[in-house]
A tleap script that builds the chain and sets N, CA, C and O, in Angstrom:
source leaprc.protein.ff14SB
mol = sequence {
  NMET LEU TRP VAL TYR HIE PHE GLU VAL PRO
  LEU LEU LYS GLY CYS CYS VAL SER VAL CYS
  ILE ALA PHE THR SER HIE TYR LEU SER THR
  ILE MET ASP LEU HIE SER ARG ARG ILE ILE
  GLY TYR SER PHE SER LYS LYS MET ALA THR
  ASP LEU VAL LEU LYS THR LEU GLU SER ALA
  VAL LYS ASN ARG THR ILE THR GLY ASP LEU
  ILE ILE HIE THR ASP LEU GLY SER GLN TYR
  THR SER ASP ASP TYR ASN GLN ARG LEU THR
  GLU LEU HIE SER GLY CCYS
}
set mol.1.N position { 84.033 113.511 -3.016 }
set mol.1.CA position { 84.130 112.023 -2.572 }
set mol.1.C position { 82.809 111.754 -1.701 }
set mol.1.O position { 82.445 112.566 -0.851 }
set mol.2.N position { 82.219 110.743 -1.925 }
set mol.2.CA position { 80.970 110.362 -1.261 }
set mol.2.C position { 81.301 109.169 -0.372 }
set mol.2.O position { 81.789 108.148 -0.855 }
set mol.3.N position { 81.034 109.301 0.936 }
set mol.3.CA position { 81.104 108.192 1.848 }
set mol.3.C position { 79.679 107.598 2.167 }
set mol.3.O position { 78.754 108.288 2.595 }
set mol.4.N position { 79.604 106.358 1.935 }
set mol.4.CA position { 78.282 105.743 2.297 }
set mol.4.C position { 78.503 104.669 3.360 }
set mol.4.O position { 79.343 103.786 3.186 }
set mol.5.N position { 77.810 104.737 4.375 }
set mol.5.CA position { 77.914 103.712 5.439 }
set mol.5.C position { 76.619 103.015 5.705 }
set mol.5.O position { 75.559 103.639 5.769 }
set mol.6.N position { 76.703 101.751 5.857 }
set mol.6.CA position { 75.398 101.039 6.180 }
set mol.6.C position { 75.606 100.293 7.618 }
set mol.6.O position { 76.395 99.361 7.771 }
set mol.7.N position { 74.867 100.785 8.546 }
set mol.7.CA position { 75.074 100.196 9.808 }
set mol.7.C position { 73.760 99.626 10.272 }
set mol.7.O position { 72.715 100.240 10.058 }
set mol.8.N position { 73.780 98.441 10.917 }
set mol.8.CA position { 72.588 97.846 11.550 }
set mol.8.C position { 72.368 98.315 12.955 }
set mol.8.O position { 71.322 98.035 13.540 }
set mol.9.N position { 73.295 99.004 13.502 }
set mol.9.CA position { 73.160 99.429 14.860 }
set mol.9.C position { 73.299 100.985 14.873 }
set mol.9.O position { 73.969 101.586 14.032 }
set mol.10.N position { 72.643 101.571 15.848 }
set mol.10.CA position { 72.708 103.062 15.952 }
set mol.10.C position { 74.173 103.635 16.062 }
set mol.10.O position { 74.953 103.117 16.862 }
set mol.11.N position { 74.534 104.625 15.325 }
set mol.11.CA position { 75.860 105.184 15.320 }
set mol.11.C position { 75.720 106.607 15.853 }
set mol.11.O position { 75.084 107.457 15.230 }
set mol.12.N position { 76.344 106.859 17.050 }
set mol.12.CA position { 76.298 108.157 17.724 }
set mol.12.C position { 77.653 108.836 17.848 }
set mol.12.O position { 78.649 108.124 17.978 }
set mol.13.N position { 77.755 110.047 17.819 }
set mol.13.CA position { 79.013 110.851 18.006 }
set mol.13.C position { 78.852 111.732 19.220 }
set mol.13.O position { 77.894 112.495 19.342 }
set mol.14.N position { 79.854 111.603 20.156 }
set mol.14.CA position { 79.908 112.378 21.230 }
set mol.14.C position { 80.949 113.608 21.077 }
set mol.14.O position { 82.031 113.442 20.512 }
set mol.15.N position { 80.592 114.730 21.564 }
set mol.15.CA position { 81.450 115.929 21.241 }
set mol.15.C position { 81.366 116.901 22.476 }
set mol.15.O position { 80.327 117.044 23.121 }
set mol.16.N position { 82.508 117.536 22.745 }
set mol.16.CA position { 82.535 118.513 23.721 }
set mol.16.C position { 83.136 119.771 23.200 }
set mol.16.O position { 84.180 119.655 22.559 }
set mol.17.N position { 82.641 120.931 23.376 }
set mol.17.CA position { 83.174 122.223 22.919 }
set mol.17.C position { 83.182 123.261 24.053 }
set mol.17.O position { 82.363 123.258 24.971 }
set mol.18.N position { 84.168 124.138 23.911 }
set mol.18.CA position { 84.255 125.169 24.851 }
set mol.18.C position { 83.485 126.393 24.418 }
set mol.18.O position { 83.569 126.821 23.267 }
set mol.19.N position { 82.711 126.970 25.374 }
set mol.19.CA position { 81.955 128.164 25.002 }
set mol.19.C position { 82.272 129.339 26.076 }
set mol.19.O position { 82.157 129.144 27.286 }
set mol.20.N position { 82.675 130.550 25.532 }
set mol.20.CA position { 82.972 131.592 26.396 }
set mol.20.C position { 81.722 132.502 26.657 }
set mol.20.O position { 81.196 133.118 25.730 }
set mol.21.N position { 81.276 132.567 27.908 }
set mol.21.CA position { 80.191 133.401 28.270 }
set mol.21.C position { 80.535 134.328 29.250 }
set mol.21.O position { 80.939 133.889 30.327 }
set mol.22.N position { 80.447 135.584 29.067 }
set mol.22.CA position { 80.970 136.650 30.042 }
set mol.22.C position { 82.350 136.389 30.542 }
set mol.22.O position { 82.590 136.430 31.749 }
set mol.23.N position { 83.272 136.121 29.645 }
set mol.23.CA position { 84.610 135.957 29.921 }
set mol.23.C position { 84.974 134.719 30.796 }
set mol.23.O position { 86.039 134.654 31.409 }
set mol.24.N position { 84.014 133.732 30.819 }
set mol.24.CA position { 84.203 132.634 31.557 }
set mol.24.C position { 83.936 131.380 30.676 }
set mol.24.O position { 82.924 131.326 29.977 }
set mol.25.N position { 84.846 130.376 30.712 }
set mol.25.CA position { 84.749 129.113 29.860 }
set mol.25.C position { 83.655 128.332 30.370 }
set mol.25.O position { 83.537 128.178 31.585 }
set mol.26.N position { 82.796 127.794 29.505 }
set mol.26.CA position { 81.862 126.751 29.836 }
set mol.26.C position { 81.909 125.760 28.760 }
set mol.26.O position { 82.417 126.044 27.675 }
set mol.27.N position { 81.376 124.548 29.021 }
set mol.27.CA position { 81.507 123.397 28.074 }
set mol.27.C position { 80.152 122.880 27.816 }
set mol.27.O position { 79.298 122.772 28.695 }
set mol.28.N position { 79.979 122.550 26.521 }
set mol.28.CA position { 78.846 122.068 26.013 }
set mol.28.C position { 79.185 120.672 25.462 }
set mol.28.O position { 80.076 120.522 24.626 }
set mol.29.N position { 78.448 119.649 25.953 }
set mol.29.CA position { 78.691 118.264 25.517 }
set mol.29.C position { 77.465 117.871 24.742 }
set mol.29.O position { 76.346 118.161 25.167 }
set mol.30.N position { 77.650 117.198 23.584 }
set mol.30.CA position { 76.507 116.791 22.781 }
set mol.30.C position { 76.721 115.296 22.324 }
set mol.30.O position { 77.837 114.788 22.213 }
set mol.31.N position { 75.595 114.684 22.085 }
set mol.31.CA position { 75.581 113.417 21.335 }
set mol.31.C position { 74.617 113.431 20.169 }
set mol.31.O position { 73.409 113.615 20.320 }
set mol.32.N position { 75.221 113.223 18.956 }
set mol.32.CA position { 74.502 113.279 17.772 }
set mol.32.C position { 74.182 111.908 17.144 }
set mol.32.O position { 75.097 111.089 17.056 }
set mol.33.N position { 73.027 111.620 16.731 }
set mol.33.CA position { 72.610 110.481 16.065 }
set mol.33.C position { 73.146 110.649 14.547 }
set mol.33.O position { 72.604 111.478 13.816 }
set mol.34.N position { 74.122 109.922 14.123 }
set mol.34.CA position { 74.674 110.241 12.794 }
set mol.34.C position { 73.771 109.757 11.672 }
set mol.34.O position { 73.998 110.096 10.510 }
set mol.35.N position { 72.796 109.005 11.983 }
set mol.35.CA position { 71.819 108.566 10.933 }
set mol.35.C position { 70.817 109.689 10.682 }
set mol.35.O position { 70.598 110.022 9.518 }
set mol.36.N position { 70.232 110.257 11.630 }
set mol.36.CA position { 69.215 111.278 11.502 }
set mol.36.C position { 69.871 112.770 11.530 }
set mol.36.O position { 69.252 113.776 11.184 }
set mol.37.N position { 71.196 112.763 11.987 }
set mol.37.CA position { 71.904 114.011 12.003 }
set mol.37.C position { 71.282 115.010 13.046 }
set mol.37.O position { 71.350 116.228 12.878 }
set mol.38.N position { 70.669 114.427 14.134 }
set mol.38.CA position { 69.990 115.238 15.142 }
set mol.38.C position { 70.715 115.075 16.449 }
set mol.38.O position { 71.251 114.016 16.775 }
set mol.39.N position { 70.709 116.138 17.167 }
set mol.39.CA position { 71.412 116.133 18.542 }
set mol.39.C position { 70.293 115.476 19.460 }
set mol.39.O position { 69.201 116.015 19.640 }
set mol.40.N position { 70.667 114.261 20.023 }
set mol.40.CA position { 69.695 113.594 20.916 }
set mol.40.C position { 70.001 113.721 22.397 }
set mol.40.O position { 69.194 113.329 23.240 }
set mol.41.N position { 71.167 114.270 22.713 }
set mol.41.CA position { 71.479 114.523 24.064 }
set mol.41.C position { 72.473 115.648 24.258 }
set mol.41.O position { 73.367 115.798 23.425 }
set mol.42.N position { 72.373 116.443 25.302 }
set mol.42.CA position { 73.300 117.444 25.528 }
set mol.42.C position { 73.280 117.877 27.031 }
set mol.42.O position { 72.339 117.615 27.780 }
set mol.43.N position { 74.398 118.559 27.403 }
set mol.43.CA position { 74.601 118.953 28.783 }
set mol.43.C position { 75.493 120.187 28.752 }
set mol.43.O position { 76.226 120.379 27.781 }
set mol.44.N position { 75.458 121.008 29.756 }
set mol.44.CA position { 76.244 122.242 29.791 }
set mol.44.C position { 76.832 122.355 31.131 }
set mol.44.O position { 76.137 122.111 32.118 }
set mol.45.N position { 78.164 122.738 31.248 }
set mol.45.CA position { 78.780 122.835 32.512 }
set mol.45.C position { 79.984 123.746 32.598 }
set mol.45.O position { 80.585 124.062 31.571 }
set mol.46.N position { 80.354 124.178 33.794 }
set mol.46.CA position { 81.525 124.964 33.922 }
set mol.46.C position { 82.815 124.132 33.884 }
set mol.46.O position { 83.884 124.690 33.638 }
set mol.47.N position { 82.748 122.876 34.110 }
set mol.47.CA position { 83.788 121.963 34.172 }
set mol.47.C position { 83.765 120.930 33.071 }
set mol.47.O position { 82.701 120.409 32.736 }
set mol.48.N position { 84.912 120.623 32.504 }
set mol.48.CA position { 84.977 119.479 31.449 }
set mol.48.C position { 85.438 118.298 32.313 }
set mol.48.O position { 86.622 118.143 32.612 }
set mol.49.N position { 84.436 117.453 32.712 }
set mol.49.CA position { 84.628 116.277 33.541 }
set mol.49.C position { 83.749 115.209 33.083 }
set mol.49.O position { 82.931 115.402 32.184 }
set mol.50.N position { 83.905 113.972 33.733 }
set mol.50.CA position { 83.199 112.756 33.464 }
set mol.50.C position { 81.690 113.114 33.721 }
set mol.50.O position { 80.844 112.692 32.932 }
set mol.51.N position { 81.372 113.789 34.676 }
set mol.51.CA position { 79.943 114.103 35.078 }
set mol.51.C position { 79.231 114.753 33.955 }
set mol.51.O position { 78.045 114.504 33.742 }
set mol.52.N position { 79.969 115.643 33.172 }
set mol.52.CA position { 79.288 116.340 32.040 }
set mol.52.C position { 78.939 115.304 30.987 }
set mol.52.O position { 77.789 115.299 30.546 }
set mol.53.N position { 79.810 114.448 30.556 }
set mol.53.CA position { 79.443 113.533 29.468 }
set mol.53.C position { 78.540 112.382 29.970 }
set mol.53.O position { 77.872 111.744 29.157 }
set mol.54.N position { 78.508 112.112 31.253 }
set mol.54.CA position { 77.529 111.127 31.717 }
set mol.54.C position { 76.074 111.744 31.715 }
set mol.54.O position { 75.101 111.048 31.423 }
set mol.55.N position { 75.971 113.031 32.041 }
set mol.55.CA position { 74.725 113.703 31.910 }
set mol.55.C position { 74.238 113.791 30.496 }
set mol.55.O position { 73.042 113.700 30.220 }
set mol.56.N position { 75.132 113.961 29.651 }
set mol.56.CA position { 74.838 114.003 28.161 }
set mol.56.C position { 74.320 112.596 27.690 }
set mol.56.O position { 73.297 112.478 27.015 }
set mol.57.N position { 75.031 111.627 28.060 }
set mol.57.CA position { 74.554 110.241 27.869 }
set mol.57.C position { 73.249 109.858 28.367 }
set mol.57.O position { 72.462 109.214 27.673 }
set mol.58.N position { 72.997 110.234 29.547 }
set mol.58.CA position { 71.667 110.030 30.099 }
set mol.58.C position { 70.480 110.885 29.350 }
set mol.58.O position { 69.343 110.440 29.196 }
set mol.59.N position { 70.855 112.000 28.970 }
set mol.59.CA position { 69.922 112.833 28.184 }
set mol.59.C position { 69.674 112.131 26.826 }
set mol.59.O position { 68.528 112.091 26.378 }
set mol.60.N position { 70.646 111.613 26.199 }
set mol.60.CA position { 70.529 110.936 24.915 }
set mol.60.C position { 69.635 109.636 25.125 }
set mol.60.O position { 68.744 109.364 24.320 }
set mol.61.N position { 69.893 108.875 26.188 }
set mol.61.CA position { 69.098 107.672 26.428 }
set mol.61.C position { 67.664 108.020 26.661 }
set mol.61.O position { 66.812 107.243 26.229 }
set mol.62.N position { 67.293 109.136 27.316 }
set mol.62.CA position { 65.972 109.563 27.536 }
set mol.62.C position { 65.260 109.851 26.247 }
set mol.62.O position { 64.063 109.586 26.126 }
set mol.63.N position { 65.981 110.398 25.260 }
set mol.63.CA position { 65.447 110.871 24.034 }
set mol.63.C position { 65.429 109.784 22.901 }
set mol.63.O position { 64.749 109.934 21.886 }
set mol.64.N position { 66.180 108.727 23.120 }
set mol.64.CA position { 66.270 107.701 22.054 }
set mol.64.C position { 66.347 106.350 22.726 }
set mol.64.O position { 67.214 106.113 23.567 }
set mol.65.N position { 65.439 105.464 22.356 }
set mol.65.CA position { 65.476 104.107 23.057 }
set mol.65.C position { 66.527 103.302 22.475 }
set mol.65.O position { 66.607 103.146 21.256 }
set mol.66.N position { 67.351 102.776 23.310 }
set mol.66.CA position { 68.425 101.904 22.978 }
set mol.66.C position { 67.973 100.453 22.981 }
set mol.66.O position { 67.750 99.932 24.073 }
set mol.67.N position { 67.809 99.724 21.821 }
set mol.67.CA position { 67.167 98.411 21.740 }
set mol.67.C position { 68.248 97.369 21.511 }
set mol.67.O position { 67.920 96.191 21.651 }
set mol.68.N position { 69.423 97.646 21.196 }
set mol.68.CA position { 70.291 96.670 20.861 }
set mol.68.C position { 71.722 97.164 20.913 }
set mol.68.O position { 71.998 98.020 21.753 }
set mol.69.N position { 72.677 96.697 20.080 }
set mol.69.CA position { 74.026 97.212 19.976 }
set mol.69.C position { 74.098 98.731 19.710 }
set mol.69.O position { 73.132 99.308 19.210 }
set mol.70.N position { 75.122 99.320 20.007 }
set mol.70.CA position { 75.308 100.719 19.886 }
set mol.70.C position { 76.789 101.009 19.584 }
set mol.70.O position { 77.688 100.450 20.212 }
set mol.71.N position { 77.014 101.898 18.605 }
set mol.71.CA position { 78.405 102.411 18.375 }
set mol.71.C position { 78.455 103.819 18.762 }
set mol.71.O position { 77.663 104.620 18.267 }
set mol.72.N position { 79.424 104.207 19.701 }
set mol.72.CA position { 79.613 105.600 20.057 }
set mol.72.C position { 80.985 106.002 19.725 }
set mol.72.O position { 81.946 105.393 20.193 }
set mol.73.N position { 81.125 107.106 18.857 }
set mol.73.CA position { 82.409 107.573 18.438 }
set mol.73.C position { 82.697 108.849 19.254 }
set mol.73.O position { 81.888 109.777 19.242 }
set mol.74.N position { 83.800 108.903 19.936 }
set mol.74.CA position { 84.277 110.079 20.604 }
set mol.74.C position { 85.732 110.421 20.281 }
set mol.74.O position { 86.370 109.701 19.513 }
set mol.75.N position { 86.246 111.457 20.827 }
set mol.75.CA position { 87.675 111.853 20.604 }
set mol.75.C position { 88.516 111.161 21.630 }
set mol.75.O position { 89.685 111.534 21.732 }
set mol.76.N position { 88.088 110.229 22.380 }
set mol.76.CA position { 88.822 109.497 23.507 }
set mol.76.C position { 89.429 110.406 24.479 }
set mol.76.O position { 90.494 110.036 24.973 }
set mol.77.N position { 88.922 111.569 24.852 }
set mol.77.CA position { 89.383 112.377 25.885 }
set mol.77.C position { 89.254 111.663 27.249 }
set mol.77.O position { 88.568 110.645 27.345 }
set mol.78.N position { 89.916 112.193 28.312 }
set mol.78.CA position { 89.813 111.416 29.640 }
set mol.78.C position { 88.412 111.259 30.156 }
set mol.78.O position { 88.134 110.274 30.841 }
set mol.79.N position { 87.476 112.207 29.858 }
set mol.79.CA position { 86.132 112.084 30.374 }
set mol.79.C position { 85.384 110.889 29.680 }
set mol.79.O position { 84.463 110.299 30.245 }
set mol.80.N position { 85.823 110.573 28.448 }
set mol.80.CA position { 85.185 109.378 27.629 }
set mol.80.C position { 85.801 108.093 27.978 }
set mol.80.O position { 85.162 107.056 27.801 }
set mol.81.N position { 87.061 108.074 28.487 }
set mol.81.CA position { 87.719 106.927 28.773 }
set mol.81.C position { 87.808 106.520 30.241 }
set mol.81.O position { 88.516 105.591 30.629 }
set mol.82.N position { 87.005 107.313 31.073 }
set mol.82.CA position { 86.913 107.066 32.525 }
set mol.82.C position { 86.189 105.851 32.750 }
set mol.82.O position { 85.380 105.423 31.927 }
set mol.83.N position { 86.477 105.215 33.955 }
set mol.83.CA position { 85.806 104.038 34.388 }
set mol.83.C position { 84.219 104.214 34.559 }
set mol.83.O position { 83.417 103.344 34.218 }
set mol.84.N position { 83.890 105.358 35.087 }
set mol.84.CA position { 82.455 105.635 35.245 }
set mol.84.C position { 81.662 105.737 33.955 }
set mol.84.O position { 80.515 105.291 33.911 }
set mol.85.N position { 82.235 106.313 32.898 }
set mol.85.CA position { 81.581 106.385 31.645 }
set mol.85.C position { 81.563 104.991 30.899 }
set mol.85.O position { 80.590 104.627 30.240 }
set mol.86.N position { 82.555 104.341 31.031 }
set mol.86.CA position { 82.617 103.013 30.439 }
set mol.86.C position { 81.695 102.006 31.095 }
set mol.86.O position { 81.128 101.134 30.437 }
set mol.87.N position { 81.561 102.138 32.367 }
set mol.87.CA position { 80.642 101.305 33.144 }
set mol.87.C position { 79.265 101.582 32.717 }
set mol.87.O position { 78.471 100.659 32.535 }
set mol.88.N position { 78.940 102.846 32.546 }
set mol.88.CA position { 77.525 103.125 32.106 }
set mol.88.C position { 77.211 102.646 30.730 }
set mol.88.O position { 76.079 102.256 30.442 }
set mol.89.N position { 78.231 102.669 29.846 }
set mol.89.CA position { 78.035 102.177 28.499 }
set mol.89.C position { 77.826 100.643 28.577 }
set mol.89.O position { 77.024 100.085 27.828 }
set mol.90.N position { 78.530 99.999 29.459 }
set mol.90.CA position { 78.423 98.465 29.658 }
set mol.90.C position { 76.931 98.266 30.191 }
set mol.90.O position { 76.230 97.382 29.699 }
set mol.91.N position { 76.480 99.058 31.152 }
set mol.91.CA position { 75.150 98.906 31.708 }
set mol.91.C position { 74.071 98.958 30.586 }
set mol.91.O position { 73.175 98.121 30.477 }
set mol.92.N position { 74.250 100.031 29.764 }
set mol.92.CA position { 73.290 100.239 28.640 }
set mol.92.C position { 73.311 99.055 27.682 }
set mol.92.O position { 72.262 98.636 27.193 }
set mol.93.N position { 74.543 98.491 27.397 }
set mol.93.CA position { 74.611 97.355 26.496 }
set mol.93.C position { 73.959 96.131 27.055 }
set mol.93.O position { 73.171 95.478 26.372 }
set mol.94.N position { 74.275 95.800 28.303 }
set mol.94.CA position { 73.720 94.649 29.009 }
set mol.94.C position { 72.255 94.696 29.180 }
set mol.94.O position { 71.601 93.655 29.244 }
set mol.95.N position { 71.689 95.923 29.261 }
set mol.95.CA position { 70.303 96.028 29.565 }
set mol.95.C position { 69.422 95.948 28.226 }
set mol.95.O position { 68.192 95.992 28.250 }
set mol.96.N position { 70.133 95.833 27.137 }
set mol.96.CA position { 69.296 95.752 25.732 }
set mol.96.C position { 68.813 94.342 25.647 }
set mol.96.O position { 68.143 93.975 24.682 }
savepdb mol mol.pdb
quit
């Protein structure tokens, strides 16, 4: 089955995964540009929290210029539905 999507706006996917290092859990957060299939932002932390995904978002913004509308797909975990994260997304959208 082939899925073909045509978007006029950037489509990004946010993801967090748990990584075990020296018997301690750490978390890697990434944002992938689904058009180019490249990781454009990432952050690494010992805690799965809003701060982790905010740092990832800032990393992505530094690596990719946001010039208009934006679609971000996430798993809707608590860090992605937090007021701070949604406020930053609103700031990015209104600044375009």
